[in-house]
C-alpha positions as CSV (number, residue, x, y, z in Angstrom):
1,M,127.5,40.9,195.7
2,V,129.6,42.0,193.5
3,T,127.7,40.9,190.4
4,R,124.6,42.6,192.1
5,L,126.5,45.5,192.8
6,K,127.1,45.5,188.7
7,R,124.0,44.9,187.4
8,F,122.5,47.4,189.9
9,L,124.8,50.6,188.5
10,I,125.4,49.3,185.0
11,G,122.1,47.4,184.3
12,R,120.9,43.9,182.7
13,P,123.3,42.1,180.3
14,M,122.2,43.6,176.6
15,K,122.2,40.8,173.9
16,S,124.1,41.4,170.8
17,D,121.8,41.8,168.4
18,E,120.5,44.8,170.7
19,L,122.8,47.0,168.9
20,G,120.8,48.5,166.7
21,E,119.2,50.0,169.7
22,E,121.8,51.9,170.7
23,K,121.5,54.1,168.0
24,L,121.5,57.9,168.5
25,N,119.0,60.2,166.6
26,K,119.7,63.9,166.1
27,L,118.6,65.3,169.3
28,K,120.6,63.2,171.1
29,A,123.6,62.7,169.4
30,L,123.5,66.8,169.7
31,A,123.4,66.5,173.5
32,V,126.5,63.7,174.1
33,L,128.9,64.5,171.2
34,S,128.5,68.6,171.4
35,S,128.5,68.7,175.6
36,D,132.8,69.4,175.2
37,A,132.4,71.9,172.6
38,L,129.1,74.0,174.2
39,S,130.7,73.5,177.1
40,S,133.6,75.8,176.2
41,V,131.4,78.6,176.3
42,A,131.9,78.8,179.8
43,Y,135.3,79.9,179.8
44,G,136.8,80.5,176.3
45,T,135.8,84.0,176.7
46,E,137.7,84.0,179.8
47,Q,141.0,82.7,178.1
48,I,141.1,85.4,175.9
49,L,140.3,88.0,178.3
50,L,143.4,86.5,180.9
51,V,145.5,87.2,178.1
52,L,145.0,90.5,177.6
53,I,144.2,91.5,181.3
54,A,148.2,92.0,181.5
55,M,148.2,95.0,179.5
56,G,145.2,96.3,181.7
57,T,141.7,96.9,181.3
58,V,141.5,99.4,178.4
59,A,142.8,96.6,176.5
60,L,140.0,94.3,176.7
61,W,138.2,95.9,173.9
62,Y,139.9,93.4,171.7
63,S,138.7,90.0,172.8
64,I,135.7,91.4,169.9
65,P,137.7,91.1,167.5
66,I,139.3,88.2,168.5
67,S,136.3,86.7,169.3
68,F,135.2,87.2,165.5
69,G,138.0,85.8,164.1
70,V,137.8,82.2,166.6
71,L,133.9,82.0,165.0
72,A,135.7,82.3,161.7
73,L,137.7,79.7,162.7
74,L,135.4,77.3,164.0
75,T,132.9,77.9,160.4
76,I,135.8,77.1,158.2
77,L,136.1,73.6,160.6
78,I,132.2,73.0,160.7
79,L,132.6,73.1,156.6
80,S,136.0,71.1,156.8
81,Y,134.7,68.1,158.6
82,R,131.4,67.8,157.3
83,Q,133.1,66.9,154.2
84,T,135.1,64.5,156.3
85,I,131.8,62.8,157.2
86,Y,130.8,62.3,153.9
87,T,134.0,61.3,152.4
88,Y,134.7,58.3,155.9
89,T,131.1,57.7,156.7
90,T,132.7,54.6,158.9
91,G,134.0,57.3,161.6
92,G,137.5,57.5,163.1
93,G,137.8,61.4,162.2
94,A,141.2,62.7,161.8
95,Y,143.3,59.4,162.3
96,I,141.3,57.7,159.5
97,V,141.6,60.2,157.1
98,A,145.2,61.0,158.1
99,K,146.4,57.3,158.1
100,D,144.7,56.9,154.6
101,N,145.9,59.7,152.7
102,L,149.1,60.4,154.8
103,G,150.6,57.2,156.1
104,T,150.4,55.2,158.9
105,Y,153.3,57.4,161.3
106,T,150.9,60.9,160.7
107,G,148.1,58.8,161.2
108,L,149.1,57.4,164.6
109,V,150.4,60.7,165.5
110,A,146.3,61.8,165.0
111,G,145.1,59.4,166.7
112,G,147.4,59.4,169.7
113,S,146.8,63.7,170.0
114,L,143.4,62.5,170.1
115,L,143.6,60.3,172.9
116,V,145.6,62.7,174.9
117,D,143.8,65.5,174.2
118,Y,140.3,63.3,175.4
119,I,141.9,61.8,178.9
120,L,142.8,65.9,179.0
121,T,139.2,66.8,178.5
122,V,138.0,65.0,181.7
123,A,140.5,66.3,183.5
124,V,140.0,69.8,182.4
125,S,135.9,69.9,182.1
126,T,135.5,68.3,185.4
127,S,137.9,70.9,187.3
128,A,136.3,74.0,185.5
129,S,133.2,72.1,186.8
130,T,134.2,72.4,190.3
131,D,135.2,75.9,189.8
132,A,131.9,76.9,188.7
133,I,130.5,75.5,191.9
134,T,133.6,76.9,194.4
135,S,132.1,79.9,192.5
136,A,129.1,80.1,193.9
137,F,130.0,78.1,197.2
138,P,133.5,79.3,198.2
139,V,133.2,77.3,201.0
140,L,133.7,73.5,198.8
141,H,136.9,75.0,197.3
142,E,139.4,73.0,199.4
143,H,137.5,69.7,198.8
144,R,137.9,70.6,194.5
145,V,139.3,67.4,193.6
146,M,137.1,64.6,195.5
147,I,134.2,66.9,193.5
148,A,136.4,66.1,190.5
149,L,136.7,62.6,191.4
150,L,132.9,62.1,191.8
151,M,131.8,63.5,188.7
152,I,134.6,61.4,186.6
153,L,133.4,58.1,188.8
154,T,129.5,59.1,187.6
155,L,130.2,59.6,184.4
156,T,132.2,56.5,184.2
157,I,129.1,54.4,185.8
158,L,126.8,56.5,183.6
159,N,128.6,55.6,180.6
160,L,128.8,51.8,181.0
161,R,124.9,51.8,181.2
162,G,124.8,52.0,177.4
163,I,125.2,55.2,175.2
164,T,121.3,55.6,174.9
165,E,120.6,55.3,178.4
166,S,123.7,57.9,179.0
167,A,122.3,59.6,176.0
168,T,118.8,59.7,177.0
169,I,120.0,61.2,180.5
170,L,122.3,63.8,179.4
171,M,120.3,65.5,177.1
172,Y,118.1,67.6,179.3
173,P,121.0,69.3,181.2
174,V,122.7,69.8,177.8
175,Y,119.3,71.4,176.5
176,L,119.3,73.5,180.4
177,F,122.5,75.0,179.7
178,V,121.9,76.1,175.9
179,V,118.4,77.7,177.1
180,A,120.1,79.2,180.2
181,I,123.0,80.9,177.8
182,L,120.5,82.2,175.0
183,L,118.4,83.6,178.4
184,L,121.6,85.0,179.8
185,I,122.2,87.0,176.3
186,I,119.0,88.1,175.5
187,G,118.4,89.5,179.3
188,G,121.9,90.7,178.7
189,A,121.4,92.6,175.6
190,Y,117.8,93.9,176.8
191,Q,119.6,96.0,179.6
192,W,122.2,97.1,177.3
193,V,119.8,98.8,174.7
194,T,117.3,99.7,177.2
195,G,120.7,101.5,178.4
196,N,120.7,100.0,182.5
197,V,124.2,99.1,181.7
198,H,126.4,101.3,183.9
199,A,129.5,99.6,183.9
200,Q,132.6,101.3,183.4
201,T,133.3,99.4,178.9
202,P,136.9,100.0,177.9
203,T,136.6,102.0,174.7
204,Y,136.5,100.4,171.3
205,G,139.4,101.0,168.9
206,A,141.1,102.7,171.7
207,A,145.1,102.6,171.4
208,V,146.9,100.6,174.3
209,P,150.4,101.0,174.9
210,G,152.8,98.2,174.7
211,I,150.4,96.4,172.6
212,T,151.8,93.5,170.6
213,L,151.1,91.3,168.0
214,F,152.6,88.3,170.1
215,L,150.3,88.9,172.7
216,L,147.2,89.3,170.4
217,L,147.9,85.9,168.8
218,R,148.4,84.4,172.3
219,A,145.0,85.8,173.4
220,F,143.1,84.1,169.7
221,S,145.3,80.8,170.6
222,S,143.6,81.0,174.2
223,G,140.3,81.5,172.6
224,C,140.9,78.8,170.2
225,S,140.1,76.5,173.0
226,A,136.3,77.1,172.6
227,L,137.1,75.0,169.4
228,T,138.0,71.4,171.3
229,G,135.1,69.0,170.8
230,V,134.0,70.3,167.0
231,E,135.9,67.1,165.8
232,A,133.6,64.5,167.8
233,V,130.9,64.1,165.4
234,S,133.2,63.0,163.0
235,N,134.9,60.7,164.8
236,A,131.4,59.1,166.3
237,I,129.8,58.5,162.7
238,P,128.8,54.6,163.7
239,N,126.7,55.7,166.9
240,F,124.1,57.4,164.4
241,K,121.0,56.3,163.4
242,E,120.7,55.5,159.6
243,P,121.3,57.6,157.3
244,A,124.1,58.1,159.9
245,P,126.3,61.0,157.2
246,R,123.3,62.7,157.0
247,N,122.6,63.1,160.3
248,A,126.4,63.5,161.6
249,A,126.4,66.3,159.5
250,M,123.1,67.9,160.8
251,T,124.2,67.1,164.4
252,L,127.3,69.4,163.5
253,I,126.0,71.6,161.9
254,M,123.6,72.3,164.8
255,M,126.7,72.4,167.1
256,G,128.0,74.4,165.1
257,I,126.2,77.5,164.8
258,I,124.7,77.0,168.6
259,L,128.1,77.3,169.6
260,G,129.0,80.1,167.4
261,V,125.5,82.5,168.8
262,M,126.8,81.5,172.4
263,F,130.6,82.1,172.3
264,M,130.0,85.6,170.4
265,G,127.2,86.5,172.7
266,I,129.6,86.1,176.1
267,S,131.8,88.0,174.2
268,L,130.3,91.0,173.9
269,L,128.1,90.8,177.2
270,A,131.5,90.7,179.0
271,Y,132.6,93.9,176.9
272,A,129.6,95.6,177.2
273,Y,129.4,94.8,181.3
274,G,133.3,95.8,181.5
275,I,134.0,92.2,183.0
276,A,137.9,91.6,183.9
277,P,138.7,88.0,185.3
278,A,138.9,87.3,187.8
279,A,140.6,84.5,190.3
280,E,137.9,83.5,192.4
281,E,134.4,83.9,190.1
282,T,134.3,83.3,186.3
283,V,133.7,85.9,183.6
284,V,130.1,83.7,182.9
285,S,129.6,83.8,187.1
286,Q,129.9,87.9,186.6
287,I,127.9,88.5,183.5
288,A,124.9,86.2,185.3
289,S,125.6,88.8,188.2
290,A,125.8,91.6,186.7
291,V,122.8,90.7,184.8
292,F,120.4,88.9,186.8
293,G,121.6,89.8,190.6
294,R,122.4,86.8,193.1
295,G,118.8,85.4,192.8
296,I,117.2,82.5,191.5
297,M,118.5,83.0,188.2
298,Y,122.1,82.8,188.9
299,Y,122.2,79.8,190.5
300,F,120.2,78.4,188.4
301,I,122.5,79.8,185.2
302,Q,125.7,78.7,187.6
303,A,124.3,75.5,188.2
304,V,123.7,74.6,184.7
305,T,127.0,76.0,183.8
306,A,128.7,73.6,186.1
307,L,126.4,70.9,185.3
308,I,127.5,71.2,181.3
309,L,131.1,71.7,182.3
310,F,130.4,68.9,183.8
311,L,128.9,66.4,181.1
312,A,131.1,68.6,178.8
313,A,133.4,65.0,179.9
314,N,130.8,62.6,178.4
315,T,132.1,63.9,174.5
316,A,135.5,62.3,175.4
317,F,133.6,59.1,176.9
318,A,131.5,58.7,173.3
319,A,134.5,59.2,171.1
320,F,137.7,57.8,173.3
321,P,136.5,54.1,173.4
322,L,135.3,54.4,169.4
323,L,138.8,55.7,168.5
324,A,140.8,53.4,170.5
325,F,138.1,50.0,168.8
326,M,139.7,51.7,165.6
327,L,143.4,51.7,166.6
328,A,143.2,48.0,168.2
329,K,141.5,47.3,165.5
330,D,144.9,47.9,163.4
331,R,146.9,46.3,166.1
332,F,148.0,49.7,167.3
333,L,145.8,49.5,171.2
334,P,145.8,46.0,173.0
335,N,142.9,43.8,172.0
336,M,140.6,44.6,175.1
337,F,139.3,47.5,173.3
338,M,137.5,46.2,170.7
339,V,135.4,44.1,173.1
340,R,132.0,45.4,173.9
341,G,130.4,45.0,177.8
342,D,127.1,43.6,178.8
343,R,125.8,47.1,177.6
344,L,127.3,47.1,173.9
345,G,129.6,49.6,174.8
346,F,133.0,49.5,174.7
347,S,134.1,49.6,178.5
348,N,137.6,49.0,178.7
349,G,138.1,52.3,176.7
350,I,135.4,54.3,179.1
351,I,137.0,52.5,182.3
352,F,140.8,53.1,181.0
353,L,139.4,56.8,180.0
354,G,138.0,56.5,183.6
355,I,141.1,56.1,185.5
356,L,143.5,58.1,183.8
357,S,141.5,61.0,183.6
358,A,141.3,60.8,187.5
359,L,145.3,60.3,188.0
360,L,145.8,63.7,186.1
361,V,143.2,65.6,188.2
362,I,144.9,63.9,191.1
363,A,148.5,65.1,189.9
364,F,147.6,68.7,189.3
365,G,145.6,68.9,192.6
366,G,142.1,69.8,190.8
367,E,144.0,72.7,188.9
368,T,144.3,72.4,185.5
369,E,144.0,75.7,184.1
370,N,148.0,74.8,183.0
371,L,146.3,72.4,180.4
372,I,144.6,74.0,178.6
373,P,146.9,75.3,176.2
374,L,148.0,71.6,175.9
375,Y,144.5,70.5,175.6
376,A,143.8,72.6,172.6
377,L,147.1,71.6,170.8
378,G,145.8,68.4,171.2
379,V,143.1,69.0,169.3
380,F,144.8,71.4,166.4
381,I,146.8,69.0,165.3
382,P,144.6,65.9,164.5
383,F,142.4,68.9,162.6
384,T,145.2,70.1,160.3
385,L,146.5,66.3,159.8
386,S,143.3,65.8,159.0
387,Q,142.5,68.8,156.7
388,A,146.2,67.8,155.1
389,G,144.7,64.4,154.5
390,M,141.4,65.8,153.0
391,M,143.4,68.0,150.3
392,K,145.6,64.9,149.2
393,R,142.5,62.9,148.7
394,W,141.1,65.3,146.3
395,I,144.1,65.7,144.5
396,T,144.8,62.0,143.9
397,K,141.3,61.2,143.3
398,K,139.7,64.5,141.5
399,P,136.1,63.8,141.6
400,P,133.5,65.4,139.9
401,G,133.3,68.9,141.7
402,W,136.4,68.1,144.0
403,F,138.0,71.9,143.3
404,P,135.4,73.8,145.9
405,P,136.0,71.0,148.9
406,F,140.1,71.4,148.0
407,L,139.5,74.9,148.6
408,I,137.9,74.7,152.1
409,N,140.4,71.5,153.4
410,T,143.2,73.7,152.3
411,L,141.9,77.1,153.6
412,G,141.1,74.7,157.2
413,M,144.6,73.1,157.1
414,L,146.8,76.7,156.9
415,T,144.5,78.7,159.7
416,T,144.8,75.1,161.7
417,L,148.2,74.8,161.2
418,T,148.5,78.7,161.8
419,I,147.1,78.0,165.6
420,C,149.6,75.4,165.9
421,L,152.2,77.4,165.4
422,I,150.9,80.1,167.5
423,F,150.2,78.0,170.2
424,L,154.1,76.8,170.4
425,I,155.4,80.3,170.1
426,T,153.3,82.2,172.2
427,K,152.5,78.9,174.9
428,F,155.9,76.8,174.6
429,S,156.1,77.1,178.6
430,H,152.7,75.2,179.1
431,V,152.8,72.6,175.7
432,W,156.5,71.6,175.2
433,T,155.5,68.2,177.3
434,I,154.1,67.7,173.5
435,F,157.4,66.2,172.6
436,L,157.7,64.2,175.0
437,F,154.2,62.5,175.5
438,L,153.3,62.4,171.7
439,P,156.5,60.5,170.7
440,A,155.9,58.4,173.8
441,V,152.6,57.2,172.9
442,I,153.7,56.6,168.9
443,F,156.4,54.3,170.4
444,I,154.4,52.6,172.4
445,F,151.5,52.3,169.3
446,L,154.3,50.9,167.3
447,K,155.5,48.2,169.9
448,I,152.2,47.2,170.3
449,N,151.8,46.8,166.7
450,Q,155.0,44.9,166.2
451,H,154.3,42.3,169.3
452,Y,150.9,41.1,167.5
453,R,152.7,41.0,163.9
454,D,155.2,38.8,165.4
455,L,152.7,36.9,167.5
456,A,150.6,36.1,163.8
457,D,154.4,35.2,162.4
458,E,155.1,32.9,165.5
459,L,151.3,31.2,165.9
460,R,150.8,30.8,161.6
461,L,150.4,27.3,160.4
462,D,150.3,25.3,156.8
463,I,146.8,23.8,156.9
464,A,147.9,21.5,154.1
465,T,151.0,20.5,156.1
466,D,150.9,21.0,159.5
467,K,148.7,18.3,161.5
468,P,148.2,17.7,165.3
469,R,151.2,14.9,166.0
470,P,149.5,12.2,168.6
471,K,152.2,11.5,171.8
472,G,151.5,10.1,174.9
473,S,151.4,11.9,178.3
474,V,153.3,12.0,181.5
475,I,151.7,13.8,184.3
476,V,153.5,14.9,187.1
477,I,151.0,15.4,190.4
478,P,152.9,18.0,193.2
479,V,151.5,16.6,196.7
480,A,152.0,17.9,200.3
481,G,149.9,15.0,201.9
482,I,147.6,12.3,201.4
483,T,144.3,14.0,201.4
484,Q,140.9,15.0,199.3
485,V,142.5,17.0,196.9
486,V,144.7,15.0,195.9
487,R,142.8,11.9,195.6
488,N,140.3,13.9,192.7
489,T,143.4,14.9,191.0
490,I,144.7,11.5,191.3
491,S,141.5,10.4,189.9
492,Y,141.3,12.8,187.2
493,A,144.7,12.0,186.1
494,Q,144.7,8.4,185.8
495,S,141.5,9.0,183.8
496,L,144.0,11.1,181.3
497,S,147.3,9.0,181.4
498,D,148.8,5.2,182.7
499,D,152.0,7.1,183.2
500,I,151.3,9.2,186.1
501,I,153.9,10.5,189.1
502,A,153.2,11.7,192.7
503,V,156.2,13.8,193.8
504,Y,156.7,14.8,197.7
505,V,159.3,17.3,199.0
506,G,160.0,16.6,202.4
507,F,162.2,19.1,204.8
508,D,163.3,16.6,207.6
509,E,163.8,12.6,207.3
510,E,160.4,12.2,209.7
511,S,158.4,14.0,207.5
512,I,160.0,11.6,204.3
513,K,159.3,8.6,206.2
514,K,156.0,8.9,207.4
515,M,154.6,10.4,204.1
516,E,156.5,7.2,202.1
517,K,154.5,5.1,205.0
518,K,151.2,6.7,204.7
519,W,151.6,6.7,200.6
520,E,152.4,2.9,200.9
521,E,149.4,1.8,203.1
522,W,147.2,3.6,200.8
523,N,148.3,2.2,197.9
524,P,146.7,4.8,195.0
525,G,148.1,3.2,192.1
526,V,150.6,6.0,191.2
527,R,153.9,5.7,192.3
528,L,155.6,8.1,194.8
529,I,158.9,9.8,194.0
530,V,160.5,11.5,197.1
531,L,162.5,14.7,197.1
532,R,164.7,16.1,199.9
533,S,164.6,20.1,200.1
534,H,167.8,21.3,202.2
535,Y,166.2,24.8,201.5
536,R,163.0,24.3,202.3
537,S,161.6,25.0,198.8
538,I,158.9,23.5,197.3
539,V,159.8,25.1,193.7
540,R,163.1,24.2,193.3
541,P,163.6,20.9,194.0
542,L,160.6,20.0,192.4
543,F,161.9,22.1,188.8
544,K,165.3,20.1,188.7
545,F,162.9,16.7,189.0
546,I,160.7,18.3,185.9
547,D,163.8,19.3,184.2
548,T,164.9,15.6,184.3
549,V,161.3,14.1,183.4
550,E,161.2,16.6,180.5
551,W,164.4,15.3,178.8
552,K,163.4,11.8,179.2
553,K,159.8,12.2,177.7
554,A,160.2,15.3,175.4
555,E,161.0,13.2,172.2
556,T,157.6,10.8,172.4
557,D,155.7,12.2,175.7
558,H,154.0,15.5,176.5
559,V,155.3,16.5,180.0
560,T,152.2,18.2,182.0
561,V,152.3,18.8,185.7
562,M,148.6,19.1,187.3
563,I,148.5,21.0,190.4
564,P,145.8,19.5,192.9
565,Q,143.7,23.1,194.6
566,F,140.8,23.3,196.7
567,I,138.4,26.6,196.5
568,T,137.6,27.7,199.6
569,K,134.3,28.9,199.7
570,R,134.4,32.4,201.4
571,W,136.8,34.8,199.6
572,W,139.1,35.3,202.9
573,H,139.4,32.0,203.9
574,N,141.9,32.3,201.0
575,L,144.2,34.6,203.6
576,L,144.4,31.7,205.6
577,H,146.2,29.8,203.3
578,N,149.8,29.5,201.8
579,Q,149.1,30.3,198.1
580,T,151.7,27.3,196.5
581,S,149.6,26.2,193.6
582,L,149.8,30.0,192.9
583,L,153.4,30.1,193.5
584,L,154.0,26.7,190.9
585,R,151.5,28.0,188.0
586,A,153.5,31.8,188.0
587,Y,156.5,29.8,187.8
588,L,155.5,26.7,184.9
589,F,153.8,29.5,183.1
590,A,157.7,30.5,181.8
591,R,158.6,27.3,180.8
592,Q,158.7,26.1,177.2
593,D,158.0,22.4,177.1
594,V,155.5,21.7,180.4
595,K,151.8,21.6,180.1
596,I,149.8,23.1,183.5
597,A,146.7,21.9,184.7
598,T,144.7,22.5,187.7
599,V,142.8,20.7,189.3
600,P,140.1,22.4,191.8
601,Y,138.4,20.8,194.3
602,R,135.6,22.7,195.6
603,L,134.8,23.4,199.4
604,K,131.4,23.0,201.1
605,K,132.0,24.7,204.8
């Protein structure tokens, strides 16, 4: 039943040699890896206006120069990451660049920031998508958490089906969103040029009493949330068809152009139509309503906006498993993140991301707006470290023509560092938790790495001298009675050793005498040791006996506890039986010099 459901949800298993077919062309990669960045058009301008509105609608004209500042920063980031793609062709983005040039600890800061940011991406994107839906259908507002969780579940299953299949499905809504926003911009611009816009527009350049540099910087940092997701292409170079670096660089440039045009278009329309942020309706919804009215086009734009915000989380599903794989490869995350699933994707990373983001949505009740500054800062820290790493690389290696790229990366580093400082200063109340979770994440990385190093030291052997040493074997079989299960276990034990001891733990004299008599009559060729338990515990007397055997046999023989266990035909039959064998195994696993074996006997009814 479970297997059939799994096959239905994620499809047939794929062979390892089919991995080449799971690579993306530029068109599909743009849809999968740019959905996060492109979706920020839906809330980037709104984040700027939410800060400026504190000074009244007269201050909203500042959104235009601030938007141009965000566009300039986008250009710098695109040029910088294009260089990273050609230099580090195996992917990994900020983590690999920082680790290679600035050291392991710096790399872990970048990697940890990105991992946490991808979790925030899924939570914020699905919650923002829910906002778009509830803007059009307010009656659904109280069900926002359930809607967001259903979105996360859908994306998790979709990505478990494989990156190519998910890209094919996701490609259409992403491009529909691009078309919808471009139609909105063109329609709005036409209405504006023809003089059909009669909204009260804030006077551009008008003096705003009480405006401060602090407020403007805060608005600028909020608008920079539109740049989240730009790094995803450089992280996911292995997912591209060959030539992977060239295809990735072209995808990055296309993403930058589309994002820049749409972001500036929405910002200009918001100013032209005198749009102010509202609690119950998004800025994009207000613009669409003003341009097209509440007709088919309005609901089409709202639908694809909700869809792209939902799919924005898919960028994280594409990048998180790859980054987790690289950290696991360096022994900073568990090995399970290196395992490919049935559909050749890193399934454990996908599932882990889905679970953590769902928990985040539940914890915040679907109201994740306060996470956006933290979400943006989580990107700008790796941005800064990546640019700093590239600067050091150019200075150290000095390849031909190194100075212009060095200047680009220097400008990028100084700009993103400034943004980080602005975030910390202007939004400290929202981002202070980064000083808690980032050290905690790095501490976990280091502890995992320490465990793997300790494990390697302990398991390493000298192949010249460390040879297997043959020993005898004494087998201890705990028995609860004379049954087919016990007969099956003794038969198997007799094929391995002549030194076999059956141990029975009795609670009263009557049961002990009855067992001794039946064993003597059965006479299986194995001696029976009977132990008396005064406290009705099977484990404690058995352990004392094993200690005795272990002490006597430690120098010459292996001591193996062979546990008889019957396997029920139906899963619910297990609920009807005491799981003594599981208890014994759990306790015995902690024993250093005792081997454990389970001999199953499968029931037919």
